[in-house]
N, C-alpha and C positions, 0 to 999 in steps of 0.2 A: 597636484598635491591636494589631499583631502583637507577640508576646513577643520578648524579646531572644534567647532560645534558638532560636526558629524562624528568626529572621533570620540568626543565626550558622550554623545548620544549612544553610540555603539557600545561604549564601555558600560554605561548604565544598563543597557539591554542585556549585556553579557552577565552582569552581576545578578540581575533578576532571574535570568535563565538558569543560574547555577543550582537552583532548587529542583529543576526538572531532571528526571532520570535520563540516562543516555538513550534509552530506547524511545522515550517520548521526543527527544530532540531529533533523532533519526527519523521517526515517524512523521513529524510535522514538516520536515524538509522534503521528505519523499511525497507526502500527500500534496504539498503545495506545488511541487514540480508536476505531479500527475494531473492536478486540476487545471493548471495553466496549459499543459499539453492537450488535455481533453477539450478545453474550451476552444482552442485554436483548431483542433481537428473537427469539432462540431461545426464551426463556422465555415470550413472549407468543403466539407463533403455532404452529399445528399444522404439523408438518413430518415429513419422513422423511430418514434418513441412510443411507449405505452400511454404515458400521461401528459406529455408535453408537446404534442403535435409533431408535424413532419415538415420537411422542406418541400418546396414546389417541385412537382414532377417526380415525386418519390415513391410511386407505386411499386417499383421494383428495387427500391433502395434498401440497403440492409438496416437492421436495427442498430441503434447507436450503442457502442461499447467503449470501454476505457483502455488506457495504455497497456495494461497487463495482457490484453488479448492479442496485441501485436507481439509483445515480448515472448509469450509462451506458445504462440502458434504462427501468426501470419508472417513473421520475419523469416521463417524457414521454408515457406511454401513457394517454390520457384515455378517457372513456366512449365517445367516437365513434371511437376508434382513431386511428392515425397511419400514414402510408405509411412503408415501409422507408427510402426515400430521405430523407424529412423527419426521421425519427428519427436516422439516421446524421449528418445535418447538425447537428442540435441537440446530439447527444451529443459530437460532435467526436472520436469514437473508435469502435472496434468494439463494438456493443451485445450481441454474442454471442447472437444470436437462435437459433443452432443448439444452444445449451445451454438457454436460457430456455424454449424451446417444449417439448422433451421433459421438462424438469423440472417442467412444469405451471403456469407463470406466464402464458404468452401463447399465442395462436394466430396464425399467419401464413398468410394466404391471399389469392388474388386478390380484388379489389374486385368484389362482385356486380354493381355498376353499370357495370363496365368491360366493354364488349362485344367487345373485341379477342380473337382466338383465343388469343394468347399474350402477355399483358401482361408488361412488364418486371418483374423482381423488385423494382426500386426503387419500383414503383407498387403493389405488394401492400400489404395493410393488416395492421397489427399491433394486436391487441386483447387486453386482459387477460382471463384466465379468471376464474371465480368465486374460485378460490384466490388468483389474482394480485391481485384487488381487495382481498381481505382482507389480504394481505401489504402492499399499498400503505397501507392504513389504519393498520397498525402501524408501518411504516417512517417515514411522513411526519413525525410529530411527534418521532421519536426523536433527531434531530439537535439540536433545542433542548433536549431532556431531558438528553442527555449533556453538552452544553456548559454547562448550568446546574449539573450536578454538578461540572464542572471549575471553574466560578466559585466554588462553595462550597468546593471542595478547595484551590484554589490562590490564590483571591482574584479578585474581579471585575476589579479594576484590572490584575492580572497578565494575565488572558486578553484584556482589551481591548488591552493593550500588544502582546501577541503578534499579535492580529488586525491591528492597525495596521501593525506591522513587516512582516508578510507582504504586506499590500496595497500598502505602499510599494514593494515589489519588483515585485509583479505588475503594478501600474499602469504600469511602465516596459517591459513586454514588448512585443516587436514582432509577436508572433503570438498568436492566440486558442487557448489551451490548454484541454483538457477539465477538468472538475471532479473527475476521478478519474484514477488511473494507468491506462494502457492494459494490456490483457492481454499478458503478455510473449510474444514470438515466439521463433523458432528462436535458440538460443544465449542465451535469456532476455534478449534485447535489448528495450529500451523504444522504440528508434527504429524507423522503418518506416512511420510515419503522416505524412500531409501535413497541416499546419496552416495555416489561412488567415491571411494577414497582417492585422494590426489596422489599420484605416483611421486615418490621421494625425489626431490630436486627439480620438479617440473612446475611450470605455471601455464595456465591456459591463455595468458596474455602477458606480454613483457612487463608492462608497467600500468596496465589499466587504462591507457590513453585511448584505446579504441572502443571502450565500453561507455555507454551513455551514463551520465551522472545518476540517473534513476536506478540503473543496474548496480552501481557501486553502493548506493544507499540501501537497496533491497538486500544485497548479499549480507551486509553487516547486520542489518536489522533482523533478518531471518536467523542468522547465527545466534543472536541474542535471544530470540523467541524460542528457538529449539532448546537452548540451555535452560531457559526459564521453565518451559513446559516439561522437561525431563524431571523436574523436582516439584511441580505444582499440580494440584488437583484441578485447577482452573486454567484455562488458556490465558495467554498474555492479552489477547484481544478483549476478553471479558474482564479480566482484572484491571487492565489499564483504562478501559473506556466506561465500564459500568460500576464494578465494585468500588473503584476509586472515588466516584462522585456520590455514592450513597452514604447513609448514616442510619443510626438506630431510631431516630425520630421520624424519618420518612421524607422522601423527595417525590414531588409530583411526577408521575410517569410521563405526562405530556411535556414536561420541562427537560427530560433527559436527552432528547436529540439536540437541543440547543446547548446544553452545558457540557455535553460529551463530544459533539461534532459528528455523531453517528446517526444514520437514518433510523426512523421509527421502526422500520421493518426489522432491522438487526437488533434494536433495543428489545423488541418483543421476543425475538429468539433467545437473546441473552437472558432476559428475565425468566423465561420459561425454563431454561436450563438451570438457573440459580434456584428457582422454586423447587425443582425436582431434587436438587442437592441439599435442600434445607437451609440455604444461605439467605434467602429473601422471602418475605411475605408481602402480598399485595393487599392493601386495606383501603377502605373508603376514607376520603379526606373529610374530617369533621367540619371543615370550613366551607367546603363546596361538595354538595351531594354527588354531583356527576363526576367529580375528579377522583383519581386513585393515587395512592401513595405507595412507593416501593420502599420497604424498610428492611434494613439488615437485621438478621437474627444474630444471636451470640456466635453461631458458626460462621455467619457472614462477616461479622466483625473480626473474627480470627483470620478469615481469608483475606480481609482487607489489610490487616497488619502483616500477614505473610507476603502479600504482594509488595508492599512498600519495602519490607526487609529484603526480600529476594532480589529485587531489581538493584538494590544497593550492593548486596553481596556479589552479584555477578559483575557489576562494574569494577569492584575491588579485585575480583579474580582476574579480570581482563588486564588490570594494571600489571599483575604478576606475569600473566601469560603472554601478552603482546608488548609489554613495556609501558611503564608509567608515563613516560614522555609521549609515547605514541597515542595513548588513549586521551591524555590531557590535551594534546594538540587537536585531536578529533573533536573533543568536547568544546574547546575554545572556538573552533571554526563554526560548529553548529550553533553555539550560543549567540554568536554575532548575527547569524541569519534568522534564528527563531525568535529571539527576544524573550519576554517574560511569560509567554504561554497563551495569552489571550490573543485572539485573531485581530482585534482592532488595533492593538499596540504592536503587533509583530511586523518586522520589516518584510516578511513574506507576503503580507496582505496586499502589497503594492502591485503584485502580479495576478491577483485572484479576482479582480472585478470581472464578472462575466459580460459577454456581449449582450446587448439589449434583447436580442431574440434567442439567446441561449437558454437552455432549460434551467440552469442554476439561477438565472435572473428572476425566475418565477417562484422560487422556494425561499423560505425564511433563512436568513444568515445565522449560522451558529456563533457561539461565543468563542469557540476554540476549534482548532483542527484536531482530529483524532490522535490519541496517544498511542494507538496502534492501528494500522489500516485494516478496515473490514472488507477484505477482498472476497467477494462471493460469486456464486454461479450466476448472479443476476446481471452480469456484464463486466465485473471486475472493478467497478468504481470504488475508490479508496475509502469512502464513507459508507459503503454498503447500499447506496441508492439504487 
């Protein structure tokens, strides 16, 4: 039985998290699961990185990637291989073969049995490399391992309630969404993919029990993002992570990764996009000559107000579409996990301490987790690293 202190602590965290939009709650839970998964995968597998060293004997090891690259690619590549077209159909999103092949996980080539002089790319065969198969062996059981940790950390009943509330929403979707967020496109938009409609009266899973928790979180969050981006000139990734933390006075550019939870590379891309749209200006900081400030223009301030308004409107719509009790139960479950939004105070932080030799141990810790994952072609890491 839980102690009264723990119950009161969770109640306080829930009340503080009530100010976070539903998409931010979903994002922070998904990012935390992904980071914990990635940290464990990094510890177990031989790998190479661009900036953070390599494991011993890693000359032929693959480049380190994130959970998304298992979900949108490697989980479907069996011993016999799979055609590009079939892989794309199963993944329901871009499997980023142009990254996974040079990184050392797969080989993509025409089928030797295909006698046509120029087979269609969709008919080429994707096969795992030796390193890719080793990575598959490590990744495959980790979803259950991390979810078990969450059950021990938050309570088995709590995680089961979260799973049920997520599936109660997913089961009402009209299209089949992928089990991970798509790689963000130009403008860091999630939209741009065509999703097949769900046949009336069918489900791709009886109750969601066979899906990893990360997949359930991803489907609901992606549905929110697609609805947001259908009505917004800016992506949810830019609105939630960058526009949200700026103001008309100016915020130091070098501080944005820390206060947004997003890598400096993606901050640079987002600011460039916002400058082109006339939403942001970059000016010198009068207090420090070498520092730059990102300042919202009048158009940027309107975009900021629109972001806050639209995420609230969508959540209200979801009350009507999916059921008020359904969405409230989902929000309640997420609030108890996420806390009030800062990483230090969040219950999620207990699982995010990196291993001493992990790459995250060598980079500054952010103040928060992203309010929307920055999944990019750089490896799928949820903060755009």
